[in-house]
Every structure is written in C-alpha cells, then in structure tokens.
C-alpha positions in Angstrom: 0.0 0.0 0.0 2.8 2.4 0.9 4.6 1.6 -2.4 1.3 2.2 -4.3 0.7 5.6 -2.5 4.3 6.7 -3.2 3.8 5.8 -6.9 0.7 7.9 -7.1 2.4 10.8 -5.4 5.3 10.6 -7.9 2.9 10.4 -10.8 1.0 13.5 -9.6 4.2 15.5 -9.0 5.4 14.6 -12.5 2.0 15.7 -14.0 2.1 19.0 -12.1 5.7 19.5 -13.3 4.6 19.0 -17.0 1.7 21.4 -16.6 3.9 24.1 -15.1 6.4 23.7 -17.9 3.6 23.9 -20.5 2.3 27.1 -18.9 5.8 28.6 -19.0 6.0 27.9 -22.7 2.7 29.6 -23.3 3.4 32.7 -21.3 5.0 35.6 -23.1 8.6 36.1 -22.4 9.3 38.8 -19.9 11.1 41.8 -21.5 14.0 43.4 -19.7 13.1 46.7 -18.0 15.3 48.8 -20.2 14.6 51.8 -22.4 14.9 51.4 -26.1 17.6 53.5 -27.6 16.0 53.8 -31.1 12.5 54.6 -32.2 10.2 57.6 -31.4 6.8 55.9 -30.7 5.9 53.2 -28.2 3.0 51.6 -26.3 3.3 51.0 -22.6 2.6 47.3 -21.7 2.5 47.1 -17.9 2.1 43.3 -17.8 5.5 43.1 -19.3 6.9 46.2 -17.6 8.2 47.3 -21.0 7.6 49.5 -24.0 6.5 48.0 -27.4 7.7 49.8 -30.4 5.2 51.3 -32.9 6.6 51.0 -36.5 4.1 53.5 -38.0 2.0 56.1 -36.1 -1.5 56.6 -37.5 -1.4 60.3 -37.9 -2.9 63.0 -40.1 -0.8 65.8 -41.7 -0.9 68.9 -39.5 -2.2 71.2 -42.3 -5.3 69.0 -42.8 -6.5 69.7 -39.2 -8.9 72.7 -39.8 -10.9 74.9 -37.4 -8.4 74.3 -34.5 -5.6 76.6 -35.5 -5.4 78.3 -32.1 -5.2 75.0 -30.3 -2.6 73.8 -32.8 -0.3 76.7 -32.4 -0.5 76.6 -28.6 0.2 72.9 -28.4 3.1 73.1 -30.9 4.7 75.9 -28.8 4.3 73.9 -25.5 5.7 70.7 -27.1 8.6 72.5 -28.8 9.7 74.0 -25.6 9.6 70.7 -23.8 11.6 69.0 -26.7 14.2 71.8 -26.4 14.7 71.1 -22.7 12.7 74.1 -21.5 9.8 74.1 -19.0 6.4 73.1 -20.3 2.9 72.2 -19.0 1.0 69.0 -18.9 -1.9 69.5 -21.4 -5.6 68.4 -21.3 -7.4 68.5 -24.6 -11.1 68.4 -23.9 -14.4 69.0 -25.7 -16.5 67.9 -28.6 -15.9 64.4 -29.9 -14.4 64.0 -33.3 -12.8 67.4 -33.5 -9.2 66.2 -33.8 -7.9 66.1 -30.2 -5.9 62.9 -30.5 -5.1 63.6 -34.1 -3.6 66.9 -33.0 -1.3 65.3 -30.4 0.1 62.8 -32.9 0.5 65.4 -35.7 2.3 67.8 -33.3 4.6 65.1 -32.2 5.5 64.4 -35.9 5.9 68.1 -36.6 8.2 68.8 -33.7 10.4 65.8 -34.6 11.0 66.9 -38.1 14.8 67.4 -38.6 15.4 66.8 -34.9 18.6 64.7 -34.1 17.3 63.5 -30.8 13.6 62.9 -31.4 10.9 63.4 -28.8 9.5 60.0 -27.8 5.8 59.5 -27.8 4.4 56.8 -25.4 0.8 55.8 -25.5 -0.7 54.9 -22.1 -4.1 53.2 -22.2 -6.8 54.4 -19.9 -7.1 51.1 -18.0 -3.3 51.1 -17.3 -3.3 54.4 -15.4 -2.6 52.6 -12.1 0.7 51.5 -13.5 1.8 55.0 -14.3 4.2 55.2 -11.3 6.0 52.1 -12.5 6.4 53.7 -16.0 7.7 57.0 -14.6 10.3 55.2 -12.5 11.5 53.5 -15.8 11.5 56.8 -17.7 13.3 58.7 -15.0 16.4 56.7 -15.9 16.2 57.6 -19.6 18.4 60.2 -21.3 15.7 61.2 -23.9 12.6 63.3 -23.4 9.2 61.5 -23.3 5.7 62.6 -24.1 3.1 60.4 -22.4 -0.3 60.3 -24.2 -3.5 59.0 -22.8 -6.5 59.1 -25.2 -10.1 59.4 -24.0 -9.2 59.8 -20.4 -12.2 59.8 -17.9 -13.2 58.3 -14.6 -16.5 56.8 -13.5 -18.2 56.9 -10.1 -16.4 54.0 -8.4 -13.1 54.6 -10.1 -10.3 55.7 -7.6 -7.3 55.4 -10.0 -7.6 59.2 -10.6 -5.9 59.6 -7.2 -2.8 57.9 -8.5 -2.8 60.2 -11.5 -3.1 63.3 -9.3 -0.1 62.3 -7.2 2.0 61.6 -10.3 1.2 64.8 -12.2 1.9 67.0 -9.1 2.1 66.5 -5.4 3.7 63.1 -5.1 7.0 62.7 -3.2 8.9 61.7 -6.3 7.1 64.2 -8.6 7.0 64.1 -12.4 10.5 63.5 -13.9 11.9 66.5 -15.8 12.2 64.5 -19.0 8.5 63.5 -19.0 5.4 65.4 -20.1 1.8 64.2 -20.0 -0.9 64.9 -22.6 -4.5 63.6 -22.3 -7.7 64.0 -24.3 -11.2 63.8 -22.9 -14.7 64.6 -23.8 -15.1 65.9 -20.2 -13.6 69.1 -19.0 -13.1 67.8 -15.5 -12.5 64.2 -16.6 -15.6 63.0 -14.6 -19.3 63.0 -15.4 -21.4 65.9 -14.2 -23.9 63.6 -12.3 -21.0 62.2 -10.3 -20.1 65.6 -9.0 -23.7 66.5 -8.5 -24.1 63.3 -6.4 -21.1 64.4 -4.3 -22.8 67.7 -3.6 -26.0 66.0 -2.5 -24.5 63.3 -0.2 -21.2 64.5 1.2 -20.9 66.0 4.6 -19.0 68.9 3.1 -20.1 69.1 -0.5 -17.6 71.7 -1.5 -14.6 69.7 -0.3 -15.9 66.5 -2.0 -16.3 68.2 -5.3 -13.0 70.0 -5.0 -11.1 66.7 -4.5 -12.3 65.5 -7.9 -12.1 68.7 -9.8 -8.5 69.2 -8.6 -7.4 66.4 -11.0 -8.0 68.6 -14.0 -6.2 71.4 -12.2 -3.0 69.4 -12.4 -2.9 70.1 -16.2 -1.4 73.6 -16.6 -2.6 73.8 -20.2 -6.3 73.4 -21.1 -7.3 73.4 -24.8 -11.0 73.4 -25.5 -12.5 71.8 -28.7 -16.0 72.8 -29.8 -18.5 71.7 -32.5 -17.6 73.1 -35.9 -19.7 75.3 -38.2 -20.8 74.2 -41.6 -18.1 76.4 -43.2 -15.4 74.7 -41.1 -16.8 71.3 -42.0 -16.7 72.0 -45.7 -13.2 73.4 -45.3 -12.1 70.1 -43.8 -13.7 68.1 -46.6 -12.1 70.2 -49.3 -8.7 70.0 -47.7 -8.9 66.2 -47.6 -10.2 66.0 -51.2 -7.4 68.3 -52.4 -4.7 66.5 -50.5 -5.6 63.1 -51.8 -6.4 64.3 -55.3 -10.0 63.1 -55.5 -11.4 64.0 -58.9 -14.9 65.5 -58.2 -16.5 68.9 -59.0 -16.4 71.3 -56.0 -20.2 71.8 -56.0 -20.8 68.1 -56.1 -18.3 67.5 -53.3 -20.0 70.1 -51.0 -23.5 68.8 -51.7 -22.5 65.2 -51.0 -20.5 66.2 -47.9 -23.5 68.1 -46.4 -25.8 65.1 -47.2 -23.4 62.8 -45.4 -23.3 65.0 -42.3 -27.0 65.3 -42.3 -27.2 61.5 -42.3 -24.8 61.3 -39.4 -26.6 64.0 -37.5 -23.4 65.9 -36.8 -20.5 67.8 -38.3 -16.9 67.2 -37.1 -13.5 66.4 -38.4 -14.2 62.7 -37.9 -17.3 62.9 -39.9 -15.4 64.7 -42.7 -12.7 62.0 -42.7 -15.3 59.2 -42.8 -17.0 60.9 -45.8 -13.7 61.2 -47.6 -13.0 57.5 -47.1 -16.4 56.6 -48.5 -16.0 58.9 -51.4 -12.5 57.7 -52.2 -13.7 54.1 -52.2 -16.5 55.0 -54.6 -14.1 56.9 -56.9 -11.6 54.0 -56.8 -8.9 56.2 -55.3 -6.5 55.2 -52.6 -5.8 57.4 -49.6 
C-alpha cells in the first residue's frame, strides 16, 4: 500500500511539473526593463513592464486639421519648448468628440520631430493602465531622452479611484514628475468626470464643497487646457475640401460640397471625424487610394 501511494504521489508530481512547464512555454517572455535607444513611438505594456515599439504612427498631416488653428499653435509651442529642454505644461485637450484632439497630439509630435537629431519619444498609455503610471515613470526617470506620455479618451467613473494615482504623479507626489516627461491627455469631459458624479457628491457629502474640490482638482494638475468645440458648416466643408485636395480626388467642388452636407445630415453631426469618414467613403467610390 505504501509503495502504491508513493507511486501515485510521484505520478501526480510529474504531472504538475509538466503542466507548469507547458504554462511557462505559453506565457509571453518577460522583456527586460530597459529603455529602447531607437524609435520615437511606443505603447506601454504594464504586464511586461516594457515599451513595445510602434513602427508607424497613424497620424494626419498637420495642415489638414482645420478649425483648430489656435489649439494647434498653442500645443506646438508647448511641445517644442519641452523637446528643447525648457519648462512646459501638462496638457488636457477636452471638448466635442471627433474634433481632432488625439489627431492633433500625434500630428504635433510628428511636426516637432522633423529634422530633430534627438527625437521626442511618444508613449501611449491606455486608460485602463493608469494605475501602472508610477512604474512607468520610474522607468523613464532613468532615460536620457525626453518622453511625451499620451492617454487618449481619459475619464473616470463613479467608483473609479485610480484618478488619485494620477493626481499624485502629475503634481504633489513625493517623487514628482520627472523633468524629462510630459503628460498629454484627451477627454470629452472638462473635469474628466461625469457631471452627475459631481452633483451626487454635492448631495450626499458632509462637506459638498470639499468632496467636489477633490475630484475637480485632478484637471487642475494640467497647466494647459485646450477646448475643442463643435464646428460650423463652413469649417466642416473646409475640412472636406482640404482632404479632397490632399488626396487628389477628382470631383467637382459643387458636387463635393453637396454630398458632404448630405453625409453630415445622415450622421446628425459635423466634425473632423465625420469629414474624414465621408472622404473615405468617397475615395472608395471613386476608386482612389488614400
């Protein structure tokens, strides 16, 4: 009996050993926590504790971004100063959806890096990975280059407390933000949180003012606020015409405008995103590549 029990134990241990070895083979290889020396665009992957290179950034040429000239010039100036080693502010691009917030960040990064020997590094940080931001900053603090962190569509819901980590990282933490790191975020919400969330705080908190101030103070950590608003019909048509001219679409101007307006009416809105979607549809119909 003892011999049989021992045999079963040995068999079970061997089986567990084989299972563990199989899982090790399936798991992704851990990347060393070192900063890449080449490349200017990466995605942060906290599970690996490393940066994954982006071979081609999906960006739009800066001149094609219409109706946001003031925001463009302000963001270029801020980014240029940071790339040159001068003081600059974290930036929050907020406002109407589809008006080029994330496109502007990527286009400005491309513009600032033109002809630069030591390029500014763009690192995309996904919204769900905000809690790992302190780990990323400790990694970047050791770097010799300058890094622009970018989080698209940043917002927080009622039960989400990760905004507290972001507050401490942007300003106020004991380590502080490294001098070689800048943070840009886009959001449809000016204060990064839904209005009903703040209204609920006013209604239920012992001190409503303090409760709301705690949440609003997150957006205050961004020294630069850039608002994006719904575009007019003239701005929308200017976007469409710029795209059509840039890609050489062969269509009469009157027909282009009429079809663009009909497309926007069908979508129920006018924006840079709607203009781009119309151009994609039109280019496909005309048999043109963009």
